[in-house]
Structures are given as C-alpha cells and as structure tokens.
Residue, then its C-alpha position, 0 to 999 in steps of 0.5 A: m437524365r438524372w432524377s432530383p427530388s423537389l425542395k419539398v421532398q428534400s425538407s421531408i428526408a431532412g426531417i426524417a433524418v434529424l428525427a432519426a438522428g435524434f432518437l440514436f442520441t437519446e437511445v444511447n444515452f438510455i443505454g449508456s446509462r443503463r451500462h456505463t463503459r468505458w475504452d483504454f487507448s494508452d499504451s500502459q492500459l492503466f485504466v483496464l480493472s484486474t480481475a482482482t479488482h473486480e472482485v474486491m469492488a464486488e465483496l465491497a457491496g453497498p456506498s463508498e467514497a473516494i475522497l481526492l485532496l488535491p489541487q484542482d488545477d494539479p496536472s496530476a489528478l486527471d490520471l487518477k479522475h480517469l482510473l477512478a472513473a473506472y472504478q465506477t464503471i465496476d460499481s455504482e455506489l461509488s462516490v468520487r469527489q475532489l477538495d482542494p486543500e486551498q479552495n476548501a480549506a474549511d472542509v479539509l479542515g471539516l475532514r480533519r475533525e470527522l477523522a480524529e487528527g488523521k486517526s482512524e480504527l485501523g493507523r494513524f495518518d497526518i491527513d496533509d501526506v494524504a491525496l485519497i481517502l477511501r471510507r465506507k461506513d467508519r472505516s477509512w484508508f488513506i493513500s499518499r501522494q507519493q505512493l500515486f505520485p513517485e517522480p518528484g513533484g507530481g506528474a505520471l500516476s505509477e503503475e501501481s495505483e491500481r493495486l494500491i487503490s483495489e487493496g485500499f477497498a479490500e481494507l474497508i471490507e469489514r474484517k478483523a483488524q491487522y495485528a503487528c506483533f513485535f516482540s522483546g526480552h531478548g534484547e530486540r530492538s524497540i519500536d518506540d525507541y526513536s534513535p537511530e537504532g531503534l525501530s520507531a521510524l519503522r512503526q510510523r510507517l506500519e501505522k500509516t499502512n493501517l496494521v496495529i502494533r502490539k508489543i510482546v513480552f517473552d519473559s520466562t518467570q511470567k505466563s505466555p503471552d496470547l499470539s492468537n491474533c498476531d498476523l505479523l510476527a516481527v523479530v528484529g535485532p535479538r540478542q540472547p537465543w530464544r528459549p525452544e518453547e519460545v520458538v515453538r509458539l512463533r511456529e504454531q501463530l506461522g501454522k495458522g497463517a501469520s506472516l514473519l519479518l525476521a531481521v537477524d543480526p550477527s551476535v558473537n560470544a566473549q569468544g568471539q564466536l557466532i551465538d545461535l538465536q535458535v529462530e534462525s530455524l524459522a527462516a529455514d520452514f521458508g526455504v531461507g538459510f542463514g549464512r554462518g560467517f561476515i559479508l564484508e563489501e570489496d566494492k569501494s564505492h559502495r562500503l562507508p569509508q570507515g572500516q575495513g567493509e563491515a558497512f556497506f549499501a547493499h546491492i539489491k536484486t530484482h524481486p517482487i517483494t524489494r521493487g521498491l528498491t531495485e536500483e532503477l528504482m532507488r532513491s539515495d534514502t531510500r538504499v540499504l544500509v547493512v552493517 
C-alpha cells in the first residue's frame, strides 16, 4: 500500500520548498556581493589573472577607472569587458565604462579636451588610436586597438592583453616619470629628423608608451651632461668614436639600473677599415659581442634587388624581445630591413 500525502500537506511542502529556495537565493546573492568570484572555462584561460597582476592591483590602492573607446555593438569589446570584470574581482575600487565614439561623441570630445588633446603628463597620444584608457587621479595610460586586437578588423583579444593592461595600471602608481635619453655629438641619428634616416617615427612610438624623451649632447667643449634621471640610454648610429670618459659615464648609469639601446652602423675610414666606435664595449658588459665584418645576404628572396646583398630583410629568431617580429606574427610593414 503506497502512502499519498493530502493536498494540504503537498501545499505545505511546496511552500516550504519555495521559502527555502528564496532563502538560499538571498544568501547566495549576499555572499556574492561580499566575495565576487568568476570562473574561466575558456581554452586559453585568458581571464585567469596572474600573480603579478594581483600584486600590481594591490599596490595601486585607491579608485581607478578603465574607459573603453569602442562602439557598443563592437563584438571585439565583449572579451575586453570580461577581462576588465576579472580585474574588478580583485580591485573593488576599479570602475569600468564604455564610450561609443559615435553615440557618445560629446563625451569623447570632452575627454579629448580633458586630456589636453591626448597629452598626459607622461607622453602624447592621438585619442582616435586608443581603445582603452586607464586613469587614476591625474595620470592616464593609453592602449591602442591594434595592441589589444592585433588581427585586422578586430577579432580575438590578444593573449598579451593582461600584460598590456597590468603594465598600464603599474604606470598609474605614483612613481617618477621614465626618461629615454638619446645622445648626439658623434654623428648619431636625430630624433627630430623626419627623413627615412631619422628617428622621428621611433620617438613617436616611444612617446605613445608614455616615455619622456630627452636629447643629450656630448660636447668636449661643454660641461659633462647630467644623466641621473636617464632610465634608457639610446645610442643610435654614431659615426665617430666616443671618448673613453663618455663611455665611462654611460657605464656608471647602466650600473645604477638604466637600460641600453645600442644600434651601431659599420663605419669605415678612408682606407676602408672598420672604425672602433668604443661603445661596442658597453654591449660586451651584457654578454653581447659585435662581429668585426660586413654581412651580405645570399638568399635572393630576402635581399633587395640592387647591390650585392648588403640590403636585406632580416630573419628574426624567436626570442621574448623579438616576439612581435617573428615570422609567424610578422606583418609586411614591420619586417626588419638591414642595410
């Protein structure tokens, strides 16, 4: 004989179940509001933030803001929103908002004026190139659409996105500005030169990463320049040898933690012999040697038609520093031409 509960009992059980479900739902929402947790089931684990990111956001301390400058219907923005939501789980003081350049034209114009035509205290940026602005107090950091979405026309979010965003937040922490010092006085390439031989394009790229550019002239007739705030020492294309005391000054600053950008062209004297420019010894301090000779490319698919192979497109080996230039990621406009 099977027992069957009465209609009244069934109603009571159903009522208790509804109350229990409501109580459980309320408790889950309460706990969720106190402890925001997200799960990432994507293959690349793109939204699982690294330990380094946790450390940066902990050091950031205080309200900060992320502004997406993308159309509301842009499918590329969805993954970026999810990634920023992951940041919000570890920093409750981070706010995120999206400005559509067309629908919110007035707000974007106001933002442009507020940022003084894209000029922050750390560098310059054309706001039309920007997909994401990170802000804290009076400091701003800009990340371009191409950096976040390397595929033409948008598409998938770059696997480097977390690094780009975390480095941006790190730059918002109140530290001193970073200075890149470009030297002249020995025939170096000029950062003010807009010709193909000049470095104006490099200057613009560095300023878009919010580096402050300094021009420093080494002149034997003048007082030795101050290098104390040089975070990057850039020696690009010298044609005359550096004096030993000048090389010592660079080595002292490198010993204090500065970085070095050394780009040396082969220079020859009237007899056709290679000139020792003296700065090659700086690279030796880092275990990098300069070969004494000329390179000629024999592969016709790499070299330019004119000449004997002294002008060619270099084959870049895979390395963390050259990752963006390796063949699997190389675009035709970023190939390295060696002359």
